[in-house]
Structure formats: C-alpha cells, structure tokens
C-alpha positions in Angstrom: 56.2 -59.4 254.0 54.1 -57.7 251.6 52.8 -54.0 251.8 52.1 -51.2 249.6 54.8 -49.2 248.2 53.8 -46.1 250.1 53.7 -48.1 253.4 57.2 -49.4 252.6 58.4 -45.9 251.9 57.0 -44.6 255.2 58.2 -47.4 257.3 61.7 -46.8 255.8 61.7 -43.2 256.6 60.6 -44.0 260.2 63.5 -46.4 260.4 65.9 -43.8 259.3 64.7 -41.6 262.1 63.0 -39.0 259.8 60.5 -37.1 262.2 59.3 -34.3 260.0 58.3 -33.9 256.4 57.5 -30.5 254.8 55.4 -30.8 251.6 52.4 -29.9 249.5 50.1 -32.5 248.5 48.9 -33.5 245.0 47.4 -36.5 243.2 50.7 -38.2 242.7 51.6 -38.4 246.4 48.1 -39.0 247.8 49.0 -42.8 248.6 52.1 -41.5 250.6 49.9 -39.0 252.4 47.3 -41.7 253.2 50.1 -44.0 254.7 51.4 -41.1 256.7 47.9 -40.7 258.1 47.5 -44.3 258.9 50.9 -44.6 260.6 50.1 -41.6 262.9 47.1 -43.6 264.2 48.8 -46.7 264.8 52.6 -46.3 265.6 54.1 -45.2 268.9 54.4 -41.3 269.2 58.2 -41.4 269.2 58.2 -43.0 265.7 55.4 -40.7 264.1 56.5 -38.6 261.2 55.0 -35.1 261.6 53.8 -33.9 258.2 53.9 -30.1 258.0 51.8 -28.7 255.0 53.4 -25.6 253.5 51.8 -23.0 251.1 54.4 -23.5 248.2 56.7 -26.1 247.3 59.8 -24.0 247.4 59.2 -23.5 251.1 59.2 -27.3 251.6 62.5 -27.6 250.1 63.9 -24.6 252.0 62.5 -25.9 255.3 64.2 -29.4 254.9 67.4 -27.5 254.0 67.2 -25.6 257.3 66.7 -28.9 259.2 69.6 -30.7 257.4 72.0 -27.8 258.2 71.1 -27.9 261.8 71.5 -31.6 262.3 74.0 -32.5 259.6 71.7 -35.3 258.6 69.2 -36.0 255.6 66.0 -34.1 256.0 63.0 -34.7 253.8 60.6 -32.7 251.7 57.6 -34.2 249.6 55.8 -32.6 246.7 53.7 -34.0 243.7 54.5 -34.4 240.2 55.2 -31.8 237.4 54.5 -28.2 238.8 54.9 -29.5 242.4 58.3 -30.7 241.6 59.4 -27.7 239.5 58.1 -25.2 242.2 60.8 -26.9 244.4 63.7 -26.3 242.1 65.2 -23.3 243.8 65.2 -25.0 247.2 66.9 -28.0 245.7 69.5 -25.9 243.8 70.2 -24.0 247.1 70.8 -27.2 248.8 73.1 -28.5 246.0 75.1 -25.2 246.2 75.4 -25.4 250.1 76.0 -29.2 250.3 72.9 -29.8 252.3 71.6 -33.4 252.3 68.0 -32.8 251.4 66.1 -35.9 250.4 63.2 -34.8 247.9 60.4 -37.3 247.5 58.4 -36.3 244.4 55.5 -38.0 242.8 55.7 -39.1 239.3 53.6 -40.2 236.4 52.6 -43.8 236.4 54.9 -46.3 234.6 52.1 -47.2 232.2 51.7 -43.7 230.9 55.4 -42.6 231.1 56.8 -41.4 227.7 53.8 -39.8 226.2 55.2 -36.4 227.0 52.7 -33.4 227.1 49.8 -35.8 226.3 50.2 -37.2 229.8 48.9 -35.2 232.7 51.9 -33.3 234.4 54.5 -35.2 232.5 57.9 -33.6 232.0 61.4 -35.1 232.1 61.4 -34.8 235.8 64.5 -36.9 236.5 66.3 -34.7 233.9 65.3 -31.3 235.3 66.9 -32.1 238.6 70.1 -33.9 237.4 72.2 -30.8 237.1 71.2 -29.4 240.7 71.4 -32.5 242.7 73.9 -35.4 243.6 71.6 -37.8 242.1 68.1 -37.7 240.4 66.4 -41.0 240.4 63.2 -42.6 239.2 61.9 -45.5 241.1 61.3 -48.0 238.3 60.6 -51.2 240.1 58.7 -51.8 243.3 60.6 -54.8 244.3 63.7 -52.4 244.6 62.1 -49.7 246.9 64.3 -50.5 249.9 67.5 -50.6 247.7 66.6 -47.3 246.0 65.9 -45.5 249.3 69.2 -46.8 250.7 70.9 -45.4 247.7 69.2 -42.0 248.2 70.2 -41.8 251.7 73.7 -43.1 251.0 74.4 -40.6 248.3 72.9 -37.6 250.2 75.1 -38.2 253.3 78.1 -39.2 251.6 80.9 -36.6 251.2 80.4 -34.2 249.7 76.9 -34.1 251.0 74.1 -32.8 248.8 70.4 -33.2 247.7 68.9 -36.3 246.3 65.7 -36.4 244.3 63.6 -39.5 244.2 60.8 -39.6 241.7 58.1 -42.1 242.7 55.5 -43.3 240.2 52.0 -43.5 241.8 51.4 -47.0 240.6 54.4 -48.2 242.5 52.9 -46.5 245.6 49.7 -48.2 245.3 50.7 -51.7 244.4 51.8 -54.2 247.0 55.3 -55.5 247.1 57.4 -58.1 248.9 60.2 -56.5 251.0 62.5 -57.0 253.9 63.4 -54.1 256.2 67.2 -54.1 257.1 68.0 -54.5 260.7 70.9 -52.0 260.7 70.1 -48.8 258.6 73.7 -47.8 258.5 75.0 -51.2 257.2 74.7 -50.0 253.6 76.8 -46.7 254.0 80.1 -45.4 255.2 80.0 -43.8 258.8 83.7 -43.0 259.2 85.7 -39.9 258.4 88.0 -39.4 255.4 91.6 -39.2 256.5 94.4 -37.2 254.5 97.6 -38.6 253.1 100.2 -38.8 255.8 102.9 -37.3 253.6 100.8 -34.4 252.7 99.8 -33.9 256.3 103.5 -33.7 257.3 104.2 -31.4 254.6 101.4 -29.1 255.7 102.5 -29.4 259.3 106.0 -28.3 258.5 104.8 -25.2 256.5 102.5 -24.2 259.3 105.4 -24.7 261.9 107.6 -22.5 259.7 105.0 -19.7 259.0 105.6 -16.4 260.5 102.0 -15.2 260.0 99.7 -18.3 259.7 96.0 -18.0 259.2 93.2 -20.6 259.3 90.4 -20.2 256.8 87.4 -22.0 258.3 84.9 -22.9 255.5 81.5 -24.6 255.4 83.2 -27.9 255.8 84.0 -27.0 259.4 80.3 -26.7 260.0 79.4 -29.9 258.4 82.1 -31.8 260.2 80.9 -30.1 263.5 84.6 -29.5 264.4 84.5 -25.8 265.6 86.2 -26.5 269.0 89.1 -28.4 267.1 89.6 -25.4 264.9 90.1 -23.3 267.9 92.5 -25.7 269.6 94.4 -25.6 266.3 94.5 -21.9 266.3 95.7 -21.7 269.9 98.5 -24.4 269.0 99.5 -22.2 265.9 99.0 -18.9 267.5 97.0 -18.4 264.3 93.9 -16.0 263.8 91.0 -17.5 262.2 88.8 -16.1 259.4 85.6 -17.5 258.1 84.0 -17.8 254.8 80.3 -17.9 256.3 79.0 -16.1 259.3 79.2 -17.9 262.5 81.3 -20.9 261.3 83.4 -19.9 264.3 82.0 -17.8 267.0 82.5 -14.0 266.7 83.2 -14.1 270.5 86.1 -16.5 270.1 89.3 -14.5 270.8 91.1 -16.1 267.8 88.3 -15.3 265.3 88.9 -12.2 263.2 85.6 -12.4 261.3 84.4 -13.0 257.9 86.2 -12.4 254.6 84.6 -11.7 251.2 82.8 -8.9 249.5 81.4 -7.8 252.8 84.5 -8.5 254.8 85.2 -7.5 258.3 88.1 -5.1 258.1 89.8 -7.0 260.7 89.6 -10.3 258.8 90.7 -8.4 255.7 93.7 -7.1 257.3 94.5 -10.6 259.0 94.3 -12.6 255.8 96.1 -10.1 253.6 99.2 -10.4 256.1 99.1 -14.2 255.9 102.1 -16.0 254.6 100.5 -19.4 255.0 96.7 -20.0 254.7 95.2 -23.2 255.9 91.9 -23.5 254.1 89.5 -26.1 255.7 86.5 -27.1 253.8 86.3 -24.0 251.5 85.7 -23.5 247.8 87.3 -20.1 247.3 84.0 -18.8 246.0 83.4 -15.8 244.0 81.8 -14.1 247.0 84.5 -15.1 249.5 87.3 -14.0 247.2 85.6 -10.9 245.8 85.4 -12.2 242.3 88.7 -14.2 242.6 92.0 -12.6 242.0 93.9 -11.3 245.1 91.5 -8.6 246.6 90.9 -11.0 249.4 93.5 -13.9 249.0 97.0 -12.5 248.9 99.2 -13.2 246.0 102.4 -14.3 248.0 100.5 -16.5 250.6 101.2 -20.4 250.4 97.9 -22.2 250.6 97.2 -25.4 252.3 93.8 -26.6 250.8 92.0 -29.4 252.7 88.5 -30.5 251.3 86.3 -33.5 251.2 85.8 -32.8 247.3 89.1 -33.4 245.5 87.7 -31.5 242.6 87.8 -28.3 244.7 91.5 -28.4 245.5 93.5 -26.1 243.3 90.3 -25.2 241.2 90.8 -21.4 241.7 94.2 -20.9 243.5 97.3 -22.8 243.2 98.2 -24.8 246.4 101.4 -25.4 248.2 99.9 -28.6 249.7 96.4 -30.0 249.0 94.8 -33.1 250.4 91.3 -34.9 250.6 90.1 -35.1 254.1 87.2 -34.4 256.4 88.0 -31.2 258.3 87.9 -32.8 261.7 90.2 -35.6 260.7 92.6 -33.1 259.0 92.8 -31.1 262.2 93.4 -34.1 264.4 96.2 -35.1 262.2 97.8 -31.8 261.9 97.6 -31.0 265.6 99.5 -34.4 266.3 102.1 -33.7 263.6 102.6 -30.0 264.6 103.0 -31.0 268.4 105.5 -33.6 267.4 107.5 -31.0 265.5 107.1 -28.3 268.2 107.8 -30.1 271.5 111.1 -28.3 272.1 109.7 -24.8 271.2 106.6 -24.5 273.4 107.7 -21.7 275.7 108.6 -19.3 273.1 105.3 -20.2 271.3 103.4 -19.3 274.4 105.0 -15.8 274.5 104.3 -15.2 270.8 100.6 -16.3 271.3 100.0 -13.6 273.9 101.4 -10.9 271.5 99.5 -12.0 268.5 96.3 -12.6 270.4 96.6 -9.1 272.2 97.1 -7.5 268.9 93.9 -9.2 267.3 91.8 -8.4 270.5 93.0 -4.6 270.2 92.0 -4.5 266.5 88.6 -6.0 267.1 88.0 -3.6 269.7 88.8 -0.7 267.5 86.3 -2.0 264.9 83.7 -2.2 267.5 84.4 1.4 268.6 84.2 2.5 265.0 80.6 0.9 264.6 79.3 2.5 267.9 77.8 5.6 266.4 75.6 3.5 264.1 75.0 1.0 266.5 73.7 3.6 269.1 72.0 5.9 266.5 68.6 7.2 267.6 67.7 8.3 264.0 64.2 7.6 262.9 63.6 5.7 260.5 66.2 3.4 262.0 69.7 2.7 261.0 70.2 -1.0 260.0 73.0 -1.4 262.5 70.9 -0.2 265.3 68.2 -2.6 264.4 70.7 -5.5 264.5 72.5 -4.6 267.7 69.1 -4.1 269.6 67.9 -7.6 268.2 71.1 -9.0 269.4 70.7 -7.5 272.9 67.2 -9.1 273.3 67.7 -12.7 271.8 68.9 -15.5 274.0 72.4 -16.8 273.3 71.1 -20.2 272.0 68.7 -18.4 269.5 68.6 -19.9 266.1 69.0 -17.1 263.4 68.3 -16.7 259.7 69.3 -13.8 257.5 68.2 -13.2 254.0 70.0 -12.3 250.8 70.9 -9.0 249.4 71.5 -5.8 251.7 69.8 -7.4 254.6 72.3 -10.2 254.5 75.3 -8.1 253.9 74.6 -5.8 256.9 73.8 -9.0 259.1 77.1 -10.6 258.3 79.0 -7.2 258.8 77.4 -6.1 262.0 75.6 -8.9 263.9 77.8 -10.8 266.3 77.0 -14.5 266.1 77.9 -17.6 268.2 77.0 -20.3 265.7 76.4 -20.7 262.0 73.3 -18.9 260.7 70.7 -20.1 258.3 71.5 -18.2 255.1 70.9 -18.7 251.4 74.5 -18.7 250.7 76.0 -18.2 247.3 72.8 -19.1 245.5 71.2 -16.2 247.2 67.6 -17.3 247.3 65.3 -14.5 248.5 62.9 -15.7 251.1 64.6 -18.9 251.9 66.1 -18.0 255.4 62.6 -17.4 256.7 61.6 -20.9 255.5 64.7 -22.5 256.8 63.8 -20.9 260.1 60.5 -22.8 259.9 62.5 -26.1 259.7 64.4 -24.9 262.8 61.3 -24.1 264.7 59.8 -27.6 264.0 63.0 -29.3 265.0 63.6 -27.1 268.2 60.1 -25.8 269.4 61.7 -25.0 272.7 64.3 -22.5 271.3 63.9 -19.0 270.0 64.0 -18.8 266.3 64.4 -15.5 264.5 64.9 -14.5 260.8 66.0 -11.0 259.6 64.3 -10.7 256.4 64.0 -7.7 254.1 60.6 -6.5 253.1 61.1 -7.7 249.5 62.2 -11.1 250.4 59.3 -11.5 252.9 56.8 -10.7 250.4 58.0 -13.7 248.4 57.3 -16.1 251.2 54.5 -14.0 253.0 52.0 -17.0 252.5 54.2 -19.0 254.8 53.0 -16.9 257.7 49.9 -19.0 257.4 51.8 -22.2 257.8 53.6 -20.8 260.9 50.4 -19.9 262.6 48.6 -23.2 261.6 51.5 -25.4 262.7 52.7 -23.4 265.7 56.1 -22.7 264.2 57.1 -19.6 266.4 59.5 -18.0 264.1 59.9 -14.2 264.8 60.4 -12.3 261.4 62.3 -9.0 261.9 61.7 -7.1 258.8 64.0 -4.1 257.8 61.3 -2.2 255.8 62.4 0.4 253.2 60.0 -0.4 250.3 63.0 -1.2 248.0 65.0 -4.3 246.7 67.9 -2.3 248.3 70.7 -4.4 247.0 69.7 -4.0 243.4 68.5 -0.4 243.8 72.1 0.4 245.1 73.8 -1.2 242.0 71.4 0.6 239.7 72.0 4.0 241.2 75.9 3.5 241.4 76.3 2.0 238.0 73.6 3.6 235.8 73.8 7.3 236.6 71.2 6.9 239.4 68.6 5.5 236.8 66.5 2.7 238.4 63.6 0.4 237.4 61.8 -2.4 239.0 63.4 -2.0 242.4 60.9 0.3 244.2 58.2 -1.7 245.8 54.8 -1.4 247.3 55.0 -3.0 250.7 51.9 -2.9 253.1 52.1 -2.5 256.8 53.3 -6.0 257.6 52.4 -5.9 261.3 48.7 -5.5 260.1 49.1 -8.3 257.6 50.6 -10.4 260.5 47.7 -9.9 262.8 45.2 -10.7 260.0 47.0 -14.0 259.6 46.7 -14.6 263.5 50.4 -13.8 264.3 51.8 -11.3 266.6 52.5 -8.2 264.6 54.2 -4.8 265.4 55.3 -1.9 263.6 58.4 0.1 264.8 58.9 3.6 263.5 61.3 5.0 266.1 64.5 3.7 267.6 63.3 3.6 271.2 60.3 1.4 270.2 62.4 -1.5 269.0 63.6 -3.3 272.0 60.1 -3.3 273.7 58.4 -4.5 270.5 61.0 -7.3 270.1 60.4 -8.4 273.8 56.7 -8.5 273.3 57.2 -10.5 270.2 59.2 -13.1 272.2 56.7 -13.1 274.9 53.7 -13.6 272.6 54.2 -17.5 272.2 53.1 -17.0 268.6 54.7 -16.6 265.1 55.5 -12.9 265.0 56.5 -10.1 262.6 58.3 -7.0 263.8 58.0 -4.4 260.8 60.8 -1.9 261.3 61.0 1.1 259.2 64.5 1.7 258.2 66.4 4.7 256.8 66.8 5.1 253.0 70.0 6.7 252.1 73.1 5.7 250.0 75.0 5.0 253.2 72.4 2.3 254.3 72.2 0.2 251.2 75.5 -1.6 252.0 77.8 -1.7 255.0 80.8 0.5 255.0 83.3 -2.1 254.0 86.3 -0.9 252.3 86.1 -3.6 249.7 84.2 -2.5 246.6 83.8 -4.8 243.7 81.9 -2.8 240.9 81.7 -5.7 238.4 79.4 -7.9 240.7 76.1 -6.2 239.6 
C-alpha cells in the first residue's frame, strides 16, 4: 500500500489508540494537520484523533504529560520546527525528570535543505537540543522506515524507565508517498511484561524485613507508574509497616498505614516515622534532593538499612548505600516479597496481628494530633485568607474522584503539607515548572470530561499560562483554577527576606483581578476576599459547567510563605 508520510503517521497513531493531540501548528506540520483533518471526515468516530490547539507549545507538552501520568501510557504533542520545538523544551524536560512517556512529534527542515544551518529557515540542531532531556531524540531520515521509527519511539517511551521521546519529521517526508505495511499487532514489537527481581536478593530483603523492629515502606513514583497502590497497602499490613511517600497522593492520605510525605516539606508524622526506621523498603524512588532535604541524614536516618527496588539499575545506591538492592518493577517486587515473607512468617502470625494493632493505633493517634494542630489555620476566619483555610475549604467542596493539580513554589509546598489527597496529583515534580500543573489539568479535562478537574495555581504561575484560559474556553476543557493571590513570587520572596536581610528584588508582581480577566475570556470568574465567601464561590464555579477561575486574596505574612514544617534547609535558595 502507498500513502503520504503524514497519512501513514496519523494511521499509525490511530492504531496505537491515541485519541488526543495537543499542539500548535506551523508550516512544517501542515501536512500532518491536513491528514488529521481528513481522517476526522472519513474514519469512525471511535478512531478519530481530537486535535486540541493550544496557545503556546509548552502547554502542549505539559498537557501530554498530564495525560501520560493519568493513563500510564504514551501521550502525544505536536509542534512545528525551530521555535515551535524549542518552546516545548520545558515540558519535555519535565516529562524526562518525571519518567513520563510523552511522544513529541516535531516538524523539521526538509532533507534537501538540512545542513545549511542559519541559512535555512528555522534550522537548528533540533535532534541535539532534545537529546539530553529525552530518552531518545530521533530524526526520521527515510520515508520507507516510518512505521519502524514510530515503533521505536513508542517502544522506547513506554519501556522501563519510561520517559519522553522526540521524533523530528522533515516536511518532505510528510508530503511524499511511500510504500508501507501496518502491523496487525501493535504490541508485537515491544515488551509487555513486568521486570522481576533476582530471587536471592528478594529472599535477603524478605529476611531483613521480617527481622526489622521498625520497618517503613517508602513509596516513590515507581509505585504510581506500576499502578500498585493496593499492593503496597497489603504489604504494609503484612509487615505492620507504616508507609511514607515521596510524592503527594502516591498512597492515599486516608489509608490508615500512610504517614504522609517526606522531604523538604515533610509531614511531621512522616518525618518521625522514617527517622525511627531500622529498615526502609524504598520502592521506585530516586532519593532526590527534595525528598531527602539535600541528601545527608536530615530525612533518611543514618542507621537504617535500605532495601532499594527500582526499575532503573543506575538509581540503586546512587545517593545512599544499600543493604539490598535489586532491579524490578514495583508491583512484581511486592508480589515476590509478600510470597517470601509469608513463607518465613507462617508460624508467627498471631503475634504479628497483636503488634499490628499497637503500631497502627499509635500511627492513627499521631495523625489525629497533627490534624488537631492544623485546625486553627484550617478554620481561620482571617481576611485575606490563610492558605490552609483555602485548601481545606476546597477539599470540602470537591468530589472524591476530582483530579487535582498543584503548582510549584509556595503554593505546592502548602498543598502537599495541608491538602488531604486520595490519588497522585498533577504536579511539576522536581523540575518545578511554574504553570505546568494548570496545563496538565487541561490534559486531564480532555481525557475525562465527566470528572471535576481543578488546579491550585499561584497568581505568578497562572500569569505564565494565562493565555491557555482561551484554550480551555474554546475547547470546553472545564478546569477550575483556584488562585492564591498575593501579588508575589512567594517562595522566592520568602528566600530573599530570610537570606538577604529582607532585601528583595523581582519578586513583587502586578497581578490584575483574575476573575475579571476570566470573564473577559468567556470563563466563569469570581474573586474571593473573605473566608466565608470561598465555599459558595467554589460551588458556583463547579455548577457553571465552564472553565472557571476563583481568584482568592490570601494573607501576606512571614508565616504564610511556607508551611510550618520543622525541617529547614537554608542552603536550598
């Protein structure tokens, strides 16, 4: 069969089950755009790919990242050559840092013009630009290898450890016609099984856990990607081991065994739990700078024996010595450990049940004490609002299955400290892109239009992606943006006043009334100035059936710039 390169690419994406593409058009992808337009006229509705035009290429990459995190499968963005591609770099870098399988389809200069450098319109070493921030950056050099190259891109993106793949597609290859054969089985060219650990290391780990007096399970992002949260909880029950997490919502805050998040913004309960650990089972976690508070032993106790399980062998032992380390998918590791531990513990189940009650009761009591300590902030009637009052009122209004995003900086710190979540949130992660969570929420709204999607986005971060409000209105992506508004880059302002004798520069912002701006875009917009106004405003936003902005004036004070965690790391500014 013979078709244009663009048609082959679009047909392949359909066969892979891609249902959405976020992008910004340009001359180097016009053939792909035309192919998408034609397929929407001719193919069955269930196979159509919805193209969602955004205002800026970074939003396209962020939105695809959001989709990939929610599904665990590759998601696609598409942009043009040169500035289109470079505008997307922050989104690709974030996907790389967070192991998110984004497929970026970028137009590229025609093969007959390649190599003349700045003399050619839009030409840069596009493949080289993305090589350090992707699992692979590939230029499609031959039209007779389109299928093979697409297979390679999807295989690499979805193989452990997952991550973004950039495919640069010259326009002449899109326009020319080529012979091709579409594979019958789209999974035949890649592995679909889980990676299992070495049996001897699993037995060693099981014995360490069995003999531990205070074991703790550290659930990292690998647990989210493996979709094995119930398995982690089952293992915790078997071991009588509390769970701490490196990313908010990896395990539900409402799960009795979950002590909370550790890191520079630790839950005090989680900090106490992990500091008391004699054995730490780390599942799919990189021991990052943020999670460990700049490494060392501020979070990870010096005397604890670490069992490190990761899909990426280069992570094991990278920052902390391990007692046992093995390569495995988090779910398969848990399955094998549970089997091995049960075999070792068959004769001792009665005493374990009694011990479980004691440890669980102690953890429950400590979590209740923490919640009691937060109550004055959570119920404060101060105006402008306290951040924790904003977060707890939002929690009281949203349904349990709401999809949530939270931005970088002070907004993110307060969210992970004080908002109780049931599932992983859409967050920038350690790359900390401002504005990305709102765009990831756009991807969630496209994927799950029937669910409530909300993003807690600071006013400075929202200004960086304000133009995407037009995308949400035009495309009916009903994201509710809740904006803590204080006219500051609060996180940076806090670091300036603490570390530079209260001198500050560049952190005070001019932010307009964002509710009025939202209404001008055609969205629902409300401004909240008093605490008692927030819940009614949030309910109206939910009922509006439109994209919404709830612009909430929050208090400016030293106490509000960061949550009252006991852990302070002054060298992180």
